[in-house]
N, CA, C and O atoms as CSV, one atom per row, in Angstrom:
chain,resi,resn,atom,element,x,y,z
A,1,MET,N,N,15.076,8.077,-0.658
A,1,MET,CA,C,13.877,8.441,-0.649
A,1,MET,C,C,12.560,7.728,-2.020
A,1,MET,O,O,11.331,7.718,-2.101
A,2,LYS,N,N,13.567,7.284,-2.778
A,2,LYS,CA,C,12.775,6.889,-3.856
A,2,LYS,C,C,12.531,5.221,-3.812
A,2,LYS,O,O,11.654,4.588,-4.398
A,3,THR,N,N,13.836,4.601,-2.723
A,3,THR,CA,C,13.567,3.485,-1.981
A,3,THR,C,C,12.340,3.742,-1.535
A,3,THR,O,O,11.490,2.993,-2.016
A,4,LEU,N,N,11.837,4.774,-0.562
A,4,LEU,CA,C,10.825,4.068,0.469
A,4,LEU,C,C,9.553,4.073,-0.482
A,4,LEU,O,O,8.742,3.150,-0.551
A,5,HIS,N,N,9.493,5.633,-1.430
A,5,HIS,CA,C,8.895,5.072,-2.217
A,5,HIS,C,C,8.036,3.612,-3.129
A,5,HIS,O,O,6.821,3.421,-3.185
A,6,MET,N,N,8.999,2.868,-3.673
A,6,MET,CA,C,9.229,1.835,-4.213
A,6,MET,C,C,8.974,0.432,-3.064
A,6,MET,O,O,8.770,-0.768,-3.245
A,7,ILE,N,N,9.086,1.155,-2.049
A,7,ILE,CA,C,8.167,-0.317,-1.210
A,7,ILE,C,C,6.943,-0.097,-0.746
A,7,ILE,O,O,6.061,-0.892,-0.419
A,8,THR,N,N,6.987,1.299,-0.751
A,8,THR,CA,C,5.165,1.348,-0.147
A,8,THR,C,C,4.323,1.140,-1.268
A,8,THR,O,O,3.167,0.765,-1.075
A,9,PHE,N,N,4.761,1.338,-2.444
A,9,PHE,CA,C,4.177,0.898,-3.737
A,9,PHE,C,C,3.951,-0.604,-3.375
A,9,PHE,O,O,2.901,-1.112,-2.981
A,10,LEU,N,N,5.232,-1.249,-3.605
A,10,LEU,CA,C,5.044,-2.812,-3.925
A,10,LEU,C,C,4.192,-3.304,-2.525
A,10,LEU,O,O,3.806,-4.473,-2.501
A,11,LEU,N,N,3.883,-2.370,-1.300
A,11,LEU,CA,C,3.120,-2.970,-0.725
A,11,LEU,C,C,1.223,-2.591,-0.991
A,11,LEU,O,O,0.166,-3.170,-0.740
A,12,LEU,N,N,1.555,-1.567,-1.495
A,12,LEU,CA,C,-0.072,-0.756,-1.490
A,12,LEU,C,C,-0.382,-1.836,-2.812
A,12,LEU,O,O,-1.563,-2.183,-2.842
A,13,VAL,N,N,0.482,-2.425,-3.911
A,13,VAL,CA,C,-0.075,-3.966,-4.774
A,13,VAL,C,C,-0.049,-4.964,-4.277
A,13,VAL,O,O,-0.934,-5.589,-4.861
A,14,VAL,N,N,0.608,-5.936,-3.166
A,14,VAL,CA,C,0.130,-6.368,-2.322
A,14,VAL,C,C,-1.197,-6.348,-1.823
A,14,VAL,O,O,-2.150,-7.087,-2.069
A,15,GLY,N,N,-1.075,-5.291,-1.019
A,15,GLY,CA,C,-2.861,-4.558,-0.002
A,15,GLY,C,C,-3.753,-5.115,-1.435
A,15,GLY,O,O,-4.389,-6.169,-1.453
A,16,GLY,N,N,-3.644,-4.224,-2.521
A,16,GLY,CA,C,-5.207,-4.152,-4.004
A,16,GLY,C,C,-5.163,-5.780,-4.517
A,16,GLY,O,O,-6.107,-6.403,-5.002
A,17,LEU,N,N,-4.011,-6.195,-4.303
A,17,LEU,CA,C,-4.236,-7.818,-5.130
A,17,LEU,C,C,-5.409,-8.842,-3.793
A,17,LEU,O,O,-6.320,-9.660,-3.921
A,18,ASN,N,N,-4.727,-8.208,-2.639
A,18,ASN,CA,C,-4.901,-9.150,-1.706
A,18,ASN,C,C,-6.919,-8.325,-1.572
A,18,ASN,O,O,-7.899,-9.066,-1.655
A,19,TRP,N,N,-6.970,-7.693,-1.489
A,19,TRP,CA,C,-8.647,-7.172,-2.075
A,19,TRP,C,C,-9.483,-7.621,-3.112
A,19,TRP,O,O,-10.696,-7.472,-3.256
A,20,LEU,N,N,-8.549,-8.265,-3.898
A,20,LEU,CA,C,-8.886,-8.748,-5.179
A,20,LEU,C,C,-9.472,-10.465,-4.960
A,20,LEU,O,O,-10.514,-11.069,-5.213
A,21,LEU,N,N,-8.283,-10.760,-4.413
A,21,LEU,CA,C,-8.607,-12.513,-3.709
A,21,LEU,C,C,-9.813,-12.257,-3.037
A,21,LEU,O,O,-10.749,-12.908,-3.503
A,22,VAL,N,N,-10.194,-11.288,-1.790
A,22,VAL,CA,C,-10.988,-11.185,-1.470
A,22,VAL,C,C,-12.062,-10.941,-1.544
A,22,VAL,O,O,-12.936,-11.110,-0.693
A,23,GLY,N,N,-12.148,-10.479,-2.642
A,23,GLY,CA,C,-13.646,-9.527,-3.538
A,23,GLY,C,C,-14.107,-10.840,-4.284
A,23,GLY,O,O,-15.285,-11.198,-4.289
A,24,LEU,N,N,-12.888,-11.668,-5.039
A,24,LEU,CA,C,-13.243,-12.506,-5.931
A,24,LEU,C,C,-13.875,-13.971,-5.324
A,24,LEU,O,O,-15.036,-14.341,-5.502
A,25,PHE,N,N,-12.918,-14.650,-4.628
A,25,PHE,CA,C,-12.597,-15.830,-3.623
A,25,PHE,C,C,-12.867,-16.295,-2.845
A,25,PHE,O,O,-12.977,-17.508,-2.666
A,26,GLY,N,N,-13.150,-14.984,-1.790
A,26,GLY,CA,C,-13.393,-14.859,-0.546
A,26,GLY,C,C,-12.067,-15.586,0.103
A,26,GLY,O,O,-12.206,-16.406,1.010
A,27,TRP,N,N,-11.052,-15.312,-0.305
A,27,TRP,CA,C,-10.236,-16.144,0.235
A,27,TRP,C,C,-8.671,-14.718,0.307
A,27,TRP,O,O,-8.324,-14.115,-0.708
A,28,ASP,N,N,-7.926,-14.461,1.870
A,28,ASP,CA,C,-7.167,-13.113,2.566
A,28,ASP,C,C,-5.671,-14.028,2.215
A,28,ASP,O,O,-5.477,-15.232,2.378
A,29,ILE,N,N,-4.552,-12.774,1.582
A,29,ILE,CA,C,-3.714,-13.451,1.981
A,29,ILE,C,C,-2.735,-13.437,2.914
A,29,ILE,O,O,-1.523,-13.650,2.952
A,30,GLY,N,N,-3.946,-13.005,3.954
A,30,GLY,CA,C,-2.972,-13.442,5.441
A,30,GLY,C,C,-2.877,-15.056,6.166
A,30,GLY,O,O,-2.191,-15.552,7.061
A,31,ASN,N,N,-3.929,-15.537,5.275
A,31,ASN,CA,C,-4.099,-16.956,5.436
A,31,ASN,C,C,-2.917,-17.230,5.379
A,31,ASN,O,O,-2.618,-17.846,6.401
A,32,ILE,N,N,-1.923,-17.078,4.605
A,32,ILE,CA,C,-0.388,-17.577,4.454
A,32,ILE,C,C,0.194,-17.456,5.415
A,32,ILE,O,O,1.275,-18.043,5.431
A,33,PHE,N,N,-0.204,-16.650,6.691
A,33,PHE,CA,C,0.883,-16.311,7.683
A,33,PHE,C,C,0.371,-16.551,9.007
A,33,PHE,O,O,0.966,-16.338,10.064
A,34,GLY,N,N,-0.851,-17.040,8.841
A,34,GLY,CA,C,-1.148,-17.637,9.700
A,34,GLY,C,C,-2.687,-16.960,10.216
A,34,GLY,O,O,-2.665,-16.487,11.353
A,35,GLY,N,N,-3.951,-16.885,9.497
A,35,GLY,CA,C,-4.616,-16.158,9.531
A,35,GLY,C,C,-4.335,-14.451,10.239
A,35,GLY,O,O,-3.294,-13.898,10.595
A,36,GLN,N,N,-5.861,-13.960,10.228
A,36,GLN,CA,C,-6.106,-12.201,10.972
A,36,GLN,C,C,-5.286,-12.526,12.347
A,36,GLN,O,O,-4.266,-11.838,12.401
A,37,ALA,N,N,-5.367,-12.944,12.893
A,37,ALA,CA,C,-4.936,-12.762,14.597
A,37,ALA,C,C,-3.356,-13.036,14.609
A,37,ALA,O,O,-2.600,-12.750,15.537
A,38,ALA,N,N,-3.020,-13.622,13.440
A,38,ALA,CA,C,-1.491,-14.339,13.598
A,38,ALA,C,C,-0.524,-12.315,13.846
A,38,ALA,O,O,-1.017,-11.299,13.355
A,39,ILE,N,N,0.290,-12.322,14.358
A,39,ILE,CA,C,0.949,-11.343,14.578
A,39,ILE,C,C,1.463,-10.454,13.272
A,39,ILE,O,O,1.496,-9.282,12.897
A,40,LEU,N,N,2.050,-12.515,12.579
A,40,LEU,CA,C,2.942,-11.632,11.403
A,40,LEU,C,C,1.965,-11.152,10.274
A,40,LEU,O,O,2.458,-10.327,9.505
A,41,SER,N,N,0.731,-11.503,10.050
A,41,SER,CA,C,-0.547,-11.042,9.250
A,41,SER,C,C,-0.700,-9.414,9.922
A,41,SER,O,O,-0.579,-8.231,9.602
A,42,ARG,N,N,-0.931,-9.985,10.669
A,42,ARG,CA,C,-0.878,-7.903,11.939
A,42,ARG,C,C,0.064,-7.248,11.234
A,42,ARG,O,O,-0.230,-6.330,10.468
A,43,LEU,N,N,0.998,-7.566,11.383
A,43,LEU,CA,C,2.335,-6.717,10.644
A,43,LEU,C,C,1.925,-5.904,9.420
A,43,LEU,O,O,1.782,-4.720,9.112
A,44,VAL,N,N,1.772,-7.444,8.721
A,44,VAL,CA,C,1.973,-7.206,7.311
A,44,VAL,C,C,0.620,-5.990,7.005
A,44,VAL,O,O,1.167,-5.209,6.227
A,45,TYR,N,N,-0.223,-5.689,7.136
A,45,TYR,CA,C,-1.267,-4.857,6.951
A,45,TYR,C,C,-1.335,-3.729,8.162
A,45,TYR,O,O,-1.898,-2.648,8.336
A,46,VAL,N,N,-0.732,-4.313,8.660
A,46,VAL,CA,C,-0.461,-2.221,8.942
A,46,VAL,C,C,0.656,-1.820,8.967
A,46,VAL,O,O,1.069,-0.880,9.646
A,47,LEU,N,N,1.485,-2.735,7.960
A,47,LEU,CA,C,2.295,-1.432,6.579
A,47,LEU,C,C,2.142,-1.891,6.015
A,47,LEU,O,O,3.114,-2.473,5.534
A,48,VAL,N,N,0.735,-2.178,5.400
A,48,VAL,CA,C,0.156,-1.666,3.795
A,48,VAL,C,C,-0.870,-0.464,4.668
A,48,VAL,O,O,-1.027,0.527,3.955
A,49,GLY,N,N,-1.127,-0.421,5.158
A,49,GLY,CA,C,-2.583,0.495,5.454
A,49,GLY,C,C,-1.264,2.091,6.147
A,49,GLY,O,O,-1.658,3.230,6.398
A,50,ILE,N,N,0.539,1.488,6.304
A,50,ILE,CA,C,1.263,2.774,6.587
A,50,ILE,C,C,1.795,3.483,5.490
A,50,ILE,O,O,2.246,4.626,5.409
A,51,SER,N,N,1.590,2.171,4.286
A,51,SER,CA,C,1.929,2.896,2.809
A,51,SER,C,C,0.581,3.714,2.302
A,51,SER,O,O,0.312,4.796,1.780
A,52,ALA,N,N,-0.061,2.591,2.755
A,52,ALA,CA,C,-1.272,3.851,1.742
A,52,ALA,C,C,-1.141,5.135,2.636
A,52,ALA,O,O,-0.776,6.136,2.020
A,53,VAL,N,N,-1.402,5.302,4.151
A,53,VAL,CA,C,-0.864,6.912,4.564
A,53,VAL,C,C,0.155,7.304,3.631
A,53,VAL,O,O,-0.127,8.029,2.677
A,54,TYR,N,N,1.367,6.860,3.844
A,54,TYR,CA,C,2.256,7.698,3.576
A,54,TYR,C,C,2.374,8.173,1.684
A,54,TYR,O,O,2.852,9.261,1.362
A,55,GLU,N,N,1.902,7.244,0.718
A,55,GLU,CA,C,1.038,7.445,-0.162
A,55,GLU,C,C,1.008,8.680,-0.375
A,55,GLU,O,O,1.807,9.456,-0.899
A,56,ILE,N,N,0.161,8.776,0.012
A,56,ILE,CA,C,-1.442,10.238,-0.317
A,56,ILE,C,C,-0.610,11.483,0.091
A,56,ILE,O,O,-0.670,12.494,-0.607
A,57,SER,N,N,0.222,11.434,1.286
A,57,SER,CA,C,0.699,12.533,1.215
A,57,SER,C,C,1.668,12.693,0.616
A,57,SER,O,O,2.042,13.849,0.419
A,58,ILE,N,N,2.549,11.397,0.025
A,58,ILE,CA,C,3.465,12.725,-1.244
A,58,ILE,C,C,3.118,12.173,-2.517
A,58,ILE,O,O,3.992,11.885,-3.335
A,59,HIS,N,N,2.094,12.034,-2.702
A,59,HIS,CA,C,1.770,11.587,-3.759
A,59,HIS,C,C,1.707,12.715,-5.145
A,59,HIS,O,O,2.116,12.396,-6.261
A,60,LYS,N,N,1.042,14.238,-4.772
A,60,LYS,CA,C,1.514,15.006,-5.541
A,60,LYS,C,C,2.915,15.503,-6.494
A,60,LYS,O,O,3.132,15.991,-7.602
A,61,SER,N,N,3.674,15.044,-5.311
A,61,SER,CA,C,5.348,15.296,-5.627
A,61,SER,C,C,5.918,14.323,-6.900
A,61,SER,O,O,6.657,14.413,-7.880
A,62,TYR,N,N,5.067,13.338,-6.210
A,62,TYR,CA,C,5.278,11.952,-7.117
A,62,TYR,C,C,4.711,11.862,-8.701
A,62,TYR,O,O,5.372,11.450,-9.654
A,63,CYS,N,N,3.776,12.191,-8.732
A,63,CYS,CA,C,2.600,11.695,-9.786
A,63,CYS,C,C,2.548,12.545,-10.628
A,63,CYS,O,O,2.058,13.650,-10.398
A,64,LYS,N,N,3.207,12.087,-12.154
A,64,LYS,CA,C,3.251,13.453,-13.018
A,64,LYS,C,C,1.882,14.016,-13.651
A,64,LYS,O,O,1.735,15.136,-14.140
A,65,LEU,N,N,0.947,13.038,-13.542
A,65,LEU,CA,C,-0.749,13.619,-13.462
A,65,LEU,C,C,-0.685,14.694,-12.745
A,65,LEU,O,O,-0.501,15.742,-13.364
A,66,CYS,N,N,-0.835,14.762,-11.032
A,66,CYS,CA,C,-1.135,15.329,-10.532
A,66,CYS,C,C,-0.176,16.617,-10.605
A,66,CYS,O,O,-0.646,17.751,-10.512
A,67,GLY,N,N,1.231,16.365,-10.782
A,67,GLY,CA,C,1.707,17.914,-10.655
A,67,GLY,C,C,1.504,18.509,-11.354
A,67,GLY,O,O,1.853,19.687,-11.283
């Protein structure tokens, strides 16, 4: 379970940094994988989204401040 938590956390960091790059420079990290229409980019976006849903559902059990 800890490994899954670390993977989802890493994906959320990637997603957060992507939004930072989009906001500051208008550059999307998905461009590395062939743009937003590319299957690999879409897979990364879906994994980041699933990670967010997963972290929301288990947050209280892992967060020392919220528990």
